[in-house]
N, C-alpha and C positions, 0 to 999 in steps of 0.2 A: 653592658651587653644589651643588644637590641633583641626584641622578640621577633621571631620569624613569622611573617605574615604570608598568607596564601593569596595570590591574585585569582579572582574569579573570572571565568570566561563570561564576558558580558553579552555574547551573541545569544539571541533568543531563538530557540529551536523552531518556533512556529513562524518565523519569518520565511517568506517564500523562497529566498535563496538558500535556505538551510535544507530544503527538501530536494529529493530526487524524484522525478516523475517516472512512473512505470506503466507499461501496458501488459496486462495479464489476460491471456486468451483461454477460455474454457469451452468445452463442447456443450452445445445445447443453448436454448433460450431461457434465461433466468426469469423467474417470477419477481414481482415487486417485493414480495416478502423475503426472498433470498437475496435480492440486491440490497435490501436493508441491512444485511449482515456485513456490508462493506461500506461503512460510513466514510464520507469524504471522497469516495470514488464514483466516477460516472460509468454507467453501463451502456454500451452501444451494441445493438444486435447487428450481426454481420452474417447473413445466411443462416446456417444452423449453429452458429457459434455466438458467444458473447465476449466482448472486449471490455474489460474493466480498466479504466484509465484514471490515474490520479497520483497525487504526491504522497510519498512515504518518507518519514524523517530519517530512518536508519535501517540497518540490516534486520534488527529485531522486529520492526514494523512489517517489513516484507515477509519475514518468517511467520508472523502472526496471520497475515492475509493468506499465505500458502497453507497454513495449518487449518484455517477456516474453510478453505476450498476442500481440503481433504476431509474434514469433519462433516461437511455437507454432502460428501460423496460425489463431488464434481470431478470431471476429468480435465486435468490441467494440460493444455496444449503448448503454451508458449509464455515466456516471461521476457520482456524487453525493457531495458532502461532507456529512457528518451533523453 
């Protein structure tokens, strides 16, 4: 009798193609300190709003960013997958 072996998924989640890119728009211009709460994301000021742009590995990572926005008292305006 053979032992059952599991095949591991050899894809590395930190490879660029494993990520989905998101644009998350919040009201107001964010300070450098607040932008630091979103590592790996770029912040672009657009008028009186800030656009956070960057890769997120999965739905849990997106939920983490959205939770951070809520915890900081920021007003979420839009989320887009690119």
